[in-house]
C-alpha positions as CSV (number, residue, x, y, z in Angstrom):
1,M,28.4,14.9,68.1
2,G,30.9,14.9,65.3
3,R,31.4,12.4,62.5
4,R,32.3,8.9,63.6
5,Q,35.9,8.0,64.3
6,S,36.4,5.7,61.2
7,G,36.0,6.4,57.5
8,G,32.9,5.7,55.5
9,T,31.0,6.7,52.4
10,K,30.5,10.4,52.2
11,A,27.2,11.7,51.1
12,D,28.4,12.9,47.7
13,G,29.6,9.4,46.9
14,Q,33.3,9.9,47.4
15,K,35.1,7.2,49.4
16,S,37.0,7.7,52.6
17,H,38.7,4.3,53.1
18,G,35.6,2.1,53.3
19,L,34.5,-1.3,52.0
20,A,31.0,-2.4,51.3
21,Q,30.0,-5.9,52.3
22,G,29.4,-8.5,49.5
23,T,28.5,-12.2,49.7
24,A,30.6,-15.3,49.6
25,C,30.4,-19.0,50.7
26,V,29.0,-19.3,54.2
27,E,32.2,-20.8,55.6
28,G,34.6,-18.4,54.0
29,D,36.3,-15.2,55.2
30,R,33.9,-12.3,54.5
31,V,34.2,-10.6,51.1
32,G,34.5,-6.8,50.8
33,V,33.5,-4.9,47.6
34,D,34.0,-1.3,46.9
35,D,31.0,1.0,47.0
36,E,32.0,3.1,44.0
37,E,28.4,3.5,42.6
38,M,25.6,4.6,44.9
39,E,22.7,2.7,43.3
40,E,19.4,2.3,45.0
41,K,19.0,-1.0,46.8
42,A,16.9,-2.3,49.8
43,E,13.9,-4.5,50.4
44,S,12.1,-2.9,53.3
45,S,10.7,0.6,53.7
46,N,10.7,3.0,56.6
47,L,8.6,5.7,54.9
48,D,5.8,4.0,52.9
49,D,4.8,0.7,51.3
50,S,6.1,1.4,47.8
51,P,8.6,-1.1,46.6
52,L,12.3,-0.4,46.8
53,I,14.7,-0.8,43.9
54,G,16.2,-4.3,43.9
55,A,13.3,-5.7,45.9
56,D,12.6,-8.4,43.3
57,N,16.2,-9.8,43.3
58,T,16.6,-13.5,43.6
59,S,19.4,-15.2,45.6
60,A,21.5,-15.5,42.4
61,D,21.5,-11.7,42.0
62,Y,23.1,-10.9,45.3
63,Y,26.8,-11.4,44.4
64,F,26.7,-9.5,41.2
65,D,24.6,-6.7,42.6
66,S,26.7,-6.2,45.7
67,Y,27.9,-2.7,44.5
68,S,24.6,-1.1,45.0
69,H,24.8,-0.3,48.7
70,F,24.8,3.0,50.5
71,G,27.9,2.6,52.5
72,I,26.7,0.0,55.0
73,H,29.3,-2.5,56.2
74,E,31.9,0.2,55.9
75,V,35.1,-1.6,56.9
76,S,37.9,0.9,57.5
77,Y,41.4,-0.5,57.0
78,S,45.0,0.7,56.9
79,L,47.6,-1.5,55.1
80,L,51.3,-1.2,55.0
81,I,52.9,-1.0,51.6
82,H,54.4,-4.5,51.7
83,E,50.9,-5.8,52.6
84,L,49.4,-4.1,49.6
85,L,52.1,-5.6,47.4
86,L,51.3,-9.0,48.8
87,V,47.6,-8.5,47.9
88,V,48.6,-7.4,44.3
89,I,50.7,-10.5,43.9
90,L,48.0,-12.9,45.1
91,C,45.3,-11.2,43.1
92,K,46.2,-13.5,40.2
93,Q,44.7,-16.3,42.2
94,F,42.1,-14.6,44.4
95,D,39.7,-11.7,44.5
96,C,41.7,-8.7,45.6
97,L,39.2,-7.3,48.0
98,F,38.6,-10.7,49.4
99,L,42.2,-10.8,50.4
100,I,42.1,-7.3,51.9
101,L,39.2,-8.3,54.2
102,V,41.0,-11.5,55.2
103,L,44.0,-9.3,56.1
104,E,41.7,-7.0,58.0
105,M,40.3,-9.9,60.0
106,L,43.8,-11.3,60.8
107,K,44.9,-7.8,61.9
108,D,42.0,-7.5,64.2
109,V,44.0,-8.1,67.4
110,V,41.0,-8.4,69.7
111,R,39.5,-11.2,67.5
112,T,42.7,-13.1,66.7
113,K,44.5,-12.8,70.0
114,T,41.4,-13.8,71.9
115,Y,41.2,-17.1,70.0
116,Q,44.9,-17.6,70.4
117,N,44.6,-17.1,74.2
118,V,41.6,-19.4,74.4
119,I,43.6,-22.2,72.7
120,Y,47.1,-21.7,74.2
121,Q,45.9,-21.0,77.7
122,N,43.6,-24.1,77.7
123,T,45.6,-26.8,75.9
124,F,43.8,-29.4,78.0
125,L,40.8,-28.8,75.7
126,F,42.8,-29.7,72.6
127,K,45.6,-32.1,73.7
128,N,45.2,-35.4,71.7
129,K,41.7,-34.3,70.6
130,V,40.1,-34.3,67.1
131,V,39.1,-30.7,66.2
132,L,36.8,-29.3,63.5
133,D,37.5,-25.8,62.3
134,V,34.3,-24.5,60.6
135,G,35.0,-21.7,58.1
136,A,38.8,-22.0,58.5
137,G,39.8,-19.2,56.1
138,T,43.6,-19.0,56.1
139,G,43.7,-21.8,58.7
140,I,45.0,-19.6,61.5
141,L,42.7,-21.2,64.2
142,S,43.7,-24.7,62.9
143,L,47.3,-23.8,63.3
144,F,46.7,-22.6,66.9
145,C,45.0,-25.9,67.7
146,A,47.7,-28.0,66.1
147,K,50.4,-26.1,68.1
148,A,48.4,-26.7,71.2
149,G,48.6,-30.5,70.7
150,A,45.5,-31.5,68.8
151,K,45.6,-35.1,67.5
152,H,44.1,-34.0,64.2
153,V,42.4,-30.8,62.9
154,Y,39.9,-30.8,60.0
155,A,39.8,-27.3,58.5
156,V,36.7,-26.8,56.4
157,E,36.7,-23.8,54.0
158,C,34.5,-23.4,50.9
159,S,36.2,-20.4,49.3
160,Q,39.4,-20.3,47.1
161,M,41.3,-19.6,50.3
162,A,41.2,-23.3,51.1
163,D,43.9,-23.8,48.4
164,M,46.1,-21.2,50.1
165,A,45.3,-22.7,53.6
166,K,46.7,-26.0,52.3
167,E,49.9,-24.3,51.3
168,I,50.1,-22.4,54.6
169,V,49.7,-25.7,56.5
170,R,52.4,-27.4,54.5
171,T,54.8,-24.4,54.8
172,N,54.5,-24.5,58.6
173,G,55.0,-28.2,58.8
174,Y,51.6,-29.3,60.0
175,S,50.4,-31.3,57.0
176,D,50.3,-34.5,59.1
177,V,48.1,-32.8,61.7
178,I,45.8,-30.5,59.7
179,T,43.6,-31.7,56.8
180,V,42.1,-28.8,54.8
181,L,38.8,-29.8,53.2
182,K,37.4,-27.5,50.5
183,G,33.6,-27.3,50.4
184,K,30.5,-26.4,52.4
185,V,30.1,-28.0,55.8
186,E,26.7,-29.2,54.7
187,E,28.1,-31.0,51.7
188,I,31.4,-32.5,52.7
189,E,32.1,-35.7,54.5
190,L,34.7,-35.9,57.3
191,P,37.1,-38.9,57.4
192,V,36.0,-39.5,61.0
193,A,32.6,-40.1,62.5
194,H,32.9,-37.7,65.4
195,V,35.0,-34.8,66.6
196,D,35.8,-33.7,70.2
197,V,36.0,-30.0,69.6
198,I,34.4,-27.5,67.2
199,I,36.0,-24.1,66.8
200,S,34.7,-21.4,64.6
201,E,34.8,-17.6,64.1
202,W,31.2,-17.5,62.8
203,M,30.1,-14.1,64.0
204,G,29.1,-11.5,61.4
205,Y,28.1,-7.9,61.6
206,F,25.1,-7.5,64.0
207,L,26.3,-10.9,65.3
208,L,24.1,-12.9,62.8
209,F,24.7,-11.3,59.4
210,E,25.7,-14.0,56.9
211,N,23.9,-16.7,59.0
212,M,27.1,-18.8,59.5
213,L,25.9,-19.8,62.9
214,N,23.4,-22.3,61.4
215,T,26.4,-24.0,59.7
216,V,28.1,-24.3,63.1
217,L,25.0,-25.8,64.5
218,Y,24.7,-28.3,61.6
219,A,28.3,-29.4,62.3
220,R,27.6,-29.7,66.0
221,D,24.6,-31.9,65.5
222,K,26.3,-34.1,62.9
223,W,29.8,-34.6,64.3
224,L,30.3,-33.3,67.9
225,I,30.5,-36.0,70.5
226,N,28.3,-35.9,73.6
227,D,29.9,-33.5,76.1
228,G,32.1,-32.2,73.3
229,V,33.5,-28.7,73.4
230,I,32.3,-25.9,71.1
231,L,34.1,-22.6,71.0
232,P,32.9,-20.0,71.5
233,D,29.8,-21.3,73.3
234,K,27.9,-18.1,74.1
235,A,27.1,-14.8,72.4
236,L,25.1,-11.8,73.7
237,L,23.4,-9.2,71.6
238,F,22.9,-5.7,73.1
239,L,21.0,-2.6,72.0
240,T,21.4,1.1,73.0
241,A,20.5,4.5,71.5
242,I,22.7,7.4,70.5
243,E,22.7,11.1,69.5
244,D,24.1,11.4,65.9
245,A,22.8,14.6,64.4
246,E,25.7,15.7,62.3
247,Y,26.5,12.3,60.8
248,K,22.8,11.6,60.0
249,E,22.4,15.0,58.4
250,D,25.4,14.4,56.2
251,K,24.6,10.8,55.3
252,I,20.8,10.5,55.3
253,E,19.2,13.9,55.1
254,F,21.5,15.0,52.3
255,W,19.2,13.2,49.8
256,N,16.3,15.5,50.6
257,N,17.9,18.4,48.7
258,V,20.8,17.6,46.4
259,Y,21.9,20.9,44.8
260,G,18.2,21.9,44.6
261,F,16.8,18.5,43.5
262,D,14.7,16.1,45.5
263,M,16.4,12.7,45.7
264,S,14.5,11.5,48.8
265,C,13.8,8.2,47.1
266,I,17.5,7.4,47.9
267,R,17.1,8.6,51.5
268,K,14.3,6.0,51.9
269,Q,16.6,3.2,50.9
270,A,19.6,4.5,52.8
271,M,17.5,4.5,55.9
272,A,16.6,0.8,55.4
273,E,20.2,-0.3,55.3
274,P,22.0,-0.4,58.7
275,L,25.4,1.2,58.9
276,V,28.3,-0.7,60.3
277,D,30.7,1.8,61.9
278,T,32.1,3.0,65.2
279,F,31.1,6.0,67.2
280,D,32.2,8.0,70.2
281,P,30.8,6.4,73.5
282,K,29.9,10.0,74.5
283,Q,27.1,9.8,72.0
284,I,25.3,7.1,74.0
285,V,22.1,8.6,75.5
286,T,20.4,5.6,77.1
287,S,21.1,2.5,79.1
288,D,22.2,-0.7,77.3
289,V,19.9,-3.7,77.2
290,L,20.6,-7.3,76.5
291,V,18.1,-8.5,73.8
292,K,19.4,-12.0,73.0
293,T,21.5,-14.6,74.6
294,M,22.7,-17.5,72.4
295,D,24.0,-20.7,73.9
296,I,25.7,-22.3,71.0
297,S,26.0,-25.7,72.8
298,E,22.2,-26.0,73.2
299,M,20.3,-23.7,70.8
300,A,18.5,-24.9,67.7
301,S,18.9,-23.5,64.3
302,G,15.5,-21.9,64.5
303,D,16.6,-19.8,67.4
304,V,18.5,-17.5,65.0
305,S,15.1,-15.9,64.4
306,F,13.7,-14.2,67.5
307,T,11.6,-11.3,68.9
308,A,12.7,-9.7,72.1
309,P,11.3,-6.8,74.1
310,F,13.5,-3.9,75.3
311,K,13.5,-0.9,77.6
312,L,16.1,1.9,77.2
313,I,16.3,4.5,80.0
314,A,17.6,8.0,79.1
315,Q,20.7,8.9,81.1
316,R,20.5,12.6,80.3
317,D,18.4,15.2,78.4
318,D,19.3,14.8,74.7
319,Y,18.1,13.8,71.2
320,I,18.1,10.3,69.8
321,H,18.8,9.6,66.1
322,A,19.6,5.9,66.0
323,F,19.6,2.6,67.8
324,V,22.9,0.8,68.0
325,A,23.5,-2.9,68.3
326,Y,26.7,-4.7,69.4
327,F,27.6,-8.1,70.8
328,N,29.9,-9.9,73.2
329,V,31.4,-13.4,72.7
330,L,32.2,-15.8,75.5
331,F,34.3,-18.9,75.9
332,T,32.9,-20.2,79.1
333,Q,34.4,-23.7,78.8
334,C,37.9,-22.5,79.4
335,H,39.6,-23.0,82.8
336,K,38.9,-19.3,83.3
337,E,36.2,-17.6,81.2
338,I,37.6,-15.6,78.3
339,S,35.5,-13.1,76.3
340,F,35.6,-10.0,74.1
341,S,33.1,-7.2,73.3
342,T,32.4,-5.4,70.1
343,G,30.8,-2.6,72.1
344,P,31.6,1.1,71.8
345,R,33.4,1.2,75.2
346,S,35.8,-1.6,74.2
347,K,38.7,-1.7,71.9
348,A,37.5,-1.5,68.3
349,T,37.1,-4.7,66.2
350,H,36.5,-5.2,62.5
351,W,32.8,-5.9,63.5
352,K,32.4,-2.4,64.8
353,Q,28.8,-1.6,65.8
354,T,25.6,-1.6,63.8
355,V,23.7,1.7,63.6
356,L,20.0,1.7,62.8
357,Y,18.8,5.3,62.0
358,L,15.3,6.5,63.1
359,D,12.9,8.2,60.8
360,E,12.1,10.8,63.5
361,V,14.4,12.5,66.0
362,L,13.4,11.6,69.5
363,T,13.6,14.4,72.1
364,I,14.1,12.7,75.4
365,C,14.5,13.7,79.0
366,E,16.6,12.0,81.7
367,D,14.9,8.9,83.1
368,E,12.3,8.7,80.3
369,V,11.9,5.3,78.8
370,I,11.8,4.0,75.2
371,E,9.9,0.7,75.1
372,G,9.7,-1.6,72.2
373,S,10.6,-4.9,70.6
374,I,13.2,-6.1,68.1
375,T,12.6,-8.9,65.6
376,V,15.4,-10.5,63.7
377,E,15.2,-13.2,61.0
378,P,17.1,-14.4,58.0
379,N,15.8,-13.1,54.6
380,K,13.6,-15.7,52.9
381,K,15.3,-15.3,49.5
382,N,18.8,-15.2,50.8
383,P,19.3,-16.5,54.3
384,R,22.7,-14.8,54.6
385,D,20.9,-11.5,54.8
386,L,19.0,-10.2,57.9
387,E,15.6,-8.7,58.2
388,I,15.3,-6.4,61.3
389,T,12.1,-4.9,62.6
390,I,12.0,-2.5,65.5
391,N,8.8,-1.4,67.2
392,Y,9.3,1.5,69.6
393,S,7.4,4.1,71.6
394,L,8.2,7.1,73.8
395,N,5.7,8.9,75.9
396,G,7.8,11.7,77.1
397,K,7.5,15.4,78.2
398,H,8.5,16.8,74.8
399,C,8.0,13.8,72.5
400,Q,5.2,11.2,72.1
401,V,5.8,8.7,69.4
402,S,5.0,5.1,68.5
403,L,6.6,3.7,65.3
404,T,7.7,0.6,63.5
405,Q,10.8,0.6,61.3
406,H,12.2,-2.1,59.0
407,Y,15.8,-2.7,58.1
408,K,17.7,-5.1,55.9
409,M,21.4,-6.1,56.2
410,R,22.8,-7.4,52.9
């Protein structure tokens, strides 16, 4: 199959409309940083046990070292001229690329319209209720809630965007309904003892990247009344496998021979970093499997770490170059369930899909099965990052393999 539909980092280091993911406050809109320099960085190895460059970083290093990725978290974006001018004007107060990503999220129609529909089509959940918006960003969800008749909305945002959210609330005439609180959920105190509703757009790449879910669970346990409403209340993580020969050759295998020189040490680290991007559904070779269901109303914070078995059944004779993860989000407490998917067969979102390349190409025949398990847990040094381990085996007609691969999202 051909190169993926969206832009990304080319193998020679030139950019084609991409952003590399950086770090920010847990509650804030996600920050993007440009991947101008292709430095070596990862903390888990797919090839041997030798340490990777950057493996000794502490949590304090992550923000300042966020340029040294290999094009993971590539967020394609297209901005109109007036939007770019707006970003330039606001850059005096905010990080420019932070604003670009905020804009990207607001322009994600699937994301924003789904939340709008959940609120406007289910005003009975919000009418005269006290609402907590966790990670409010610009305050768009708080504004939706206020317009739907909420008694009061507490919008918690730890980034500089909180100052702009206050201005947005005032400009739109909701200062008496919405209170913007600047700070981390774990550190602030609400003016009320309890809230009736918690709403949050906490999902990150691979569903759990940035570990914002634990912040939502903290807020739930501290402030949500018994039988209170949490939105969304369910999330499902899926895994499938794809053929991706051309793109892997261009992005990964390139490092084996760079104008006659061996740079395979970079290949090793590039393999360890999952790629966030979209791909053609025609590249899917196997069935899809549900590996994790998260019930936000009931789960504990420790449930963010898990190990789950999987079986992927080949739907045709082909080659497999990568596993792919995506997620669905459900609002089951609505009058009629509302949901959206970040899967490859659905309308694209800014979350895209997460591609985890394999060290070896798997030759698979129709109906053959890849069996294995996936383990996901927050990084011990920086819980915003994810450690992903996949054990997999194939005992097929043309390919017999049993391997373990480690990935790190940061």
